[in-house]
C-alpha positions in Angstrom: 101.4 16.5 -12.9 102.1 14.4 -10.0 105.7 14.3 -8.5 106.2 11.0 -9.8 104.9 12.2 -13.4 107.6 15.1 -13.4 110.1 12.5 -12.4 109.5 10.1 -14.9 109.4 12.9 -17.5 112.8 14.2 -16.8 114.4 10.9 -16.7 112.9 9.9 -20.1 114.4 13.4 -21.4 117.8 12.7 -20.2 117.9 9.4 -21.9 116.1 10.4 -24.9 113.3 8.7 -24.9 109.5 9.8 -25.4 107.2 9.0 -22.8 104.4 6.4 -23.3 101.7 8.7 -22.1 100.5 12.1 -23.3 101.0 15.2 -20.8 98.3 16.9 -22.3 95.9 14.4 -21.5 97.2 14.2 -17.8 97.3 18.1 -17.4 93.6 18.6 -19.1 95.5 20.5 -21.9 93.8 18.6 -25.0 94.0 19.6 -28.7 90.9 20.3 -30.7 91.2 17.1 -32.8 91.8 15.1 -29.4 88.9 16.5 -27.8 86.6 15.8 -30.9 87.8 12.1 -31.3 87.3 11.6 -27.1 83.6 13.3 -27.7 82.6 10.9 -30.6 83.9 8.0 -28.8 82.4 8.9 -25.5 79.0 9.6 -27.4 79.0 6.1 -29.1 79.6 4.2 -26.0 76.8 6.1 -24.4 74.4 5.6 -27.0 75.3 1.7 -27.1 74.7 1.4 -23.3 71.4 3.2 -23.9 70.3 0.8 -26.5 71.5 -2.2 -24.6 69.7 -1.0 -21.5 66.6 -0.5 -23.4 66.7 -4.1 -25.0 67.2 -5.7 -21.7 64.2 -3.5 -20.4 62.0 -5.0 -23.3 62.9 -8.4 -22.9 62.7 -8.5 -19.1 59.4 -6.4 -18.6 56.3 -8.4 -19.8 53.6 -6.8 -22.4 50.7 -5.2 -20.6 47.0 -6.4 -21.3 46.4 -3.6 -23.6 49.1 -4.7 -26.0 47.5 -8.1 -26.3 44.0 -7.1 -26.8 44.0 -6.8 -30.3 45.2 -10.1 -30.8 42.7 -11.7 -28.7 40.0 -10.0 -30.4 40.9 -11.3 -33.6 40.9 -14.7 -32.1 37.6 -14.4 -30.6 36.2 -13.2 -34.2 37.6 -15.9 -36.0 35.9 -18.4 -33.5 32.6 -16.6 -33.7 32.8 -16.7 -37.5 33.4 -20.1 -37.6 30.4 -21.2 -35.3 28.2 -18.9 -37.3 29.1 -20.6 -40.6 28.6 -23.9 -38.9 25.1 -22.9 -37.4 24.0 -21.6 -41.0 25.3 -24.9 -42.6 23.5 -26.9 -40.3 20.2 -24.9 -40.9 20.7 -24.1 -44.8 21.4 -27.8 -45.8 17.8 -29.4 -44.9 16.4 -26.2 -46.2 18.0 -26.9 -49.5 16.8 -30.6 -49.5 13.2 -29.5 -48.8 13.3 -27.0 -51.8 14.8 -29.9 -54.0 12.1 -32.1 -53.2 9.2 -29.6 -54.0 10.8 -28.3 -56.7 10.4 -30.1 -60.5 13.9 -31.4 -60.3 13.2 -34.0 -58.1 10.5 -35.4 -60.7 11.3 -37.7 -63.3 11.3 -35.3 -66.7 11.7 -37.8 -69.5 12.8 -41.3 -70.4 15.7 -42.0 -73.2 15.7 -45.6 -74.8 18.9 -46.3 -76.9 20.4 -49.5 -78.5 17.1 -51.3 -79.3 16.5 -52.1 -83.0 13.9 -54.7 -83.3 12.1 -53.8 -80.2 10.0 -50.8 -80.1 10.8 -47.8 -77.9 7.3 -47.4 -76.4 7.2 -51.0 -75.6 10.5 -50.9 -73.6 9.2 -47.7 -71.4 5.7 -49.4 -71.0 7.1 -52.7 -69.4 9.9 -50.8 -67.4 7.1 -49.1 -65.3 8.8 -45.8 -65.4 6.6 -42.8 -64.9 7.4 -39.0 -66.0 6.4 -36.6 -63.4 6.7 -39.1 -60.4 9.8 -39.1 -57.8 13.1 -39.6 -59.6 15.0 -41.1 -57.0 12.6 -44.1 -56.0 12.5 -45.0 -59.2 16.2 -44.8 -60.0 17.1 -47.1 -56.7 14.5 -49.5 -58.1 16.3 -49.8 -61.3 17.7 -53.6 -61.0 13.8 -54.5 -60.5 13.1 -52.5 -63.5 15.7 -54.0 -65.7 14.3 -57.6 -64.7 11.0 -56.5 -65.6 12.2 -55.5 -69.0 14.1 -58.7 -69.9 11.3 -60.9 -68.7 8.5 -59.2 -70.8 10.5 -58.8 -73.8 12.5 -61.9 -75.0 14.6 -59.9 -77.4 16.2 -57.9 -75.0 19.5 -59.3 -74.0 20.9 -56.7 -71.3 19.4 -53.4 -69.9 21.1 -50.6 -68.1 19.2 -47.8 -66.5 21.3 -44.7 -65.8 20.6 -41.1 -64.6 21.5 -38.3 -66.8 21.0 -34.6 -66.9 19.8 -34.1 -63.1 16.3 -35.6 -63.7 16.6 -37.9 -66.8 16.8 -41.4 -67.0 18.6 -43.4 -69.9 17.4 -47.0 -70.9 20.3 -48.7 -72.6 19.4 -51.9 -74.1 21.1 -54.6 -76.3 19.1 -57.4 -78.3 19.7 -61.0 -79.0 20.1 -61.6 -82.7 17.9 -64.1 -84.7 19.9 -66.9 -85.9 17.2 -69.2 -87.5 13.6 -69.7 -88.1 11.3 -72.5 -86.9 8.7 -73.6 -89.6 5.4 -74.8 -88.2 2.2 -74.7 -90.4 3.5 -73.1 -93.2 4.7 -70.1 -91.0 8.1 -69.0 -89.5 8.9 -68.2 -86.3 12.1 -66.2 -85.6 14.5 -68.1 -83.1 16.9 -66.0 -81.1 20.3 -66.8 -80.1 19.3 -67.5 -76.6 17.1 -70.4 -78.2 13.7 -68.5 -77.2 11.3 -68.8 -80.3 9.1 -65.6 -80.8 5.6 -65.8 -81.4 6.0 -63.7 -84.3 5.1 -65.9 -87.2 5.6 -64.7 -90.6 4.2 -66.2 -94.0 7.8 -65.7 -95.7 11.1 -66.9 -94.2 13.8 -64.5 -93.7 16.9 -64.9 -96.3 20.2 -66.0 -94.9 18.5 -67.7 -92.1 18.5 -71.7 -91.5 14.8 -73.2 -91.0 14.3 -75.7 -88.2 11.6 -78.3 -88.7 9.9 -80.8 -86.7 11.0 -79.4 -83.4 9.0 -79.0 -80.4 11.3 -79.6 -77.5 13.0 -76.3 -76.4 16.1 -78.1 -75.1 16.7 -79.6 -78.4 16.6 -76.4 -80.2 19.1 -74.7 -77.6 21.6 -77.9 -78.4 21.0 -77.5 -82.0 21.7 -73.8 -82.1 24.6 -74.2 -80.0 26.3 -76.6 -82.1 25.1 -74.4 -85.3 27.0 -71.4 -83.9 30.2 -73.3 -83.5 30.5 -74.3 -87.1 32.7 -72.3 -89.3 31.0 -69.4 -91.6 31.3 -71.2 -94.7 29.2 -74.3 -93.7 26.6 -72.1 -91.7 26.2 -70.1 -95.0 25.7 -73.3 -96.9 22.9 -74.8 -94.6 19.3 -74.0 -95.7 17.3 -76.4 -93.5 17.6 -78.7 -90.4 15.0 -81.2 -89.7 14.8 -83.0 -86.6 14.4 -86.9 -87.6 14.7 -89.0 -84.6 14.4 -92.8 -84.4 13.6 -95.1 -81.6 17.2 -96.0 -81.1 18.5 -92.6 -81.6 16.9 -89.3 -80.7 19.8 -87.2 -81.5 19.5 -87.5 -85.2 19.4 -84.4 -87.8 18.8 -84.3 -91.3 20.5 -81.1 -92.7 19.6 -79.6 -96.3 22.4 -77.9 -97.8 22.2 -75.1 -100.5 24.2 -77.1 -103.1 21.6 -80.0 -103.0 23.2 -82.5 -100.6 21.8 -83.9 -97.5 23.9 -84.6 -94.2 22.5 -87.1 -91.5 24.3 -86.3 -88.1 24.0 -86.6 -84.5 23.7 -83.3 -82.7 26.3 -84.2 -80.3 28.7 -84.9 -83.5 27.5 -81.9 -85.4 30.5 -79.9 -84.8 33.4 -82.5 -85.0 31.9 -84.3 -88.3 30.6 -81.3 -90.2 34.2 -79.7 -90.5 34.8 -82.7 -92.9 32.0 -81.6 -95.4 34.1 -79.2 -97.7 36.6 -82.2 -98.3 33.7 -84.7 -98.8 31.4 -82.7 -101.4 34.8 -82.2 -103.8 34.6 -85.9 -104.6 31.0 -86.4 -104.9 29.7 -86.4 -108.9 25.9 -86.0 -108.0 23.6 -84.6 -105.1 24.1 -87.2 -102.4 23.4 -88.1 -98.8 26.1 -88.0 -96.5 25.5 -90.3 -93.5 27.6 -89.3 -90.4 25.5 -91.3 -88.0 28.1 -94.0 -87.4 31.1 -93.2 -89.7 30.9 -91.4 -92.9 29.1 -93.0 -95.9 27.5 -91.4 -99.2 25.4 -92.4 -101.9 23.3 -90.6 -104.3 20.0 -89.3 -103.6 18.5 -90.6 -107.1 19.0 -94.2 -105.6 16.9 -93.2 -102.7 14.1 -92.1 -104.9 14.1 -94.9 -107.1 13.8 -97.2 -104.2 11.0 -95.1 -103.1 9.4 -95.4 -106.4 9.7 -99.1 -106.7 8.5 -99.6 -102.9 5.3 -97.5 -103.7 4.8 -99.4 -107.1 5.1 -102.9 -105.3 2.5 -101.7 -102.8 0.0 -100.5 -105.3 0.6 -104.1 -107.2 -0.4 -105.8 -103.9 -3.6 -103.8 -103.5 
């Protein structure tokens, strides 16, 4: 102990106070417990200093090229694989295209027709000019011309749609015009479609349920009459058996309509829709088969009167001769 420490220790004993420091520490006489604590503390501090120095060293010292080499190899391998796949793709796609065009898949295998009822399937295929065994895609890309060719050659066909199915098969979907009337000529009856076209398919017997048009030669007049006829309500349409074109010099629109109930209606084509709607009300007041004249206003008179006048006219003509 130094002289100052000895003097301070003596002073503390005289005044009954404990020193604030341990004489054993100063003198080097440590207890076992104090010695162990001191060693543990010193070891922990030393280890902490070593760890800190290692961390600082790792941060400050750059990694070597050998440490970065595996990452560089992985990056280069990824680039090489990408380039290899790109080259394979560029070479493989043309090869697949060539193989497809030389394979049977590129040829038209079959043609399916759906939606037709009156028009034969074989007739649709023939007029479509589609050919099995030939290249598929040129025929498919020309489908608009194919559709127009079918409609032009077959008046019954209303719409056509050509689609591709099952890799190398084509489907022709059609819809047809309905028959709405018959044109009577020379004791034969030709179908008239809703488009106004008269088919050259005459038959000896009329089809039941369809009105018969007689004495029509102008296609435009047929279309006008059919347009008006289709606008009539169903009850009146079902009551019409025959529509005869009976023009006069002063009126080229005049029609004579023969009804199933025995009555006759004289009406203009342009007024057919507006005036025929009154027919059910008019016939309620009729007591016998009559002629209903709607050319100018609405007048009715029995058919028997007309027959009698014709008979008397014929008799007078015979008497004069």
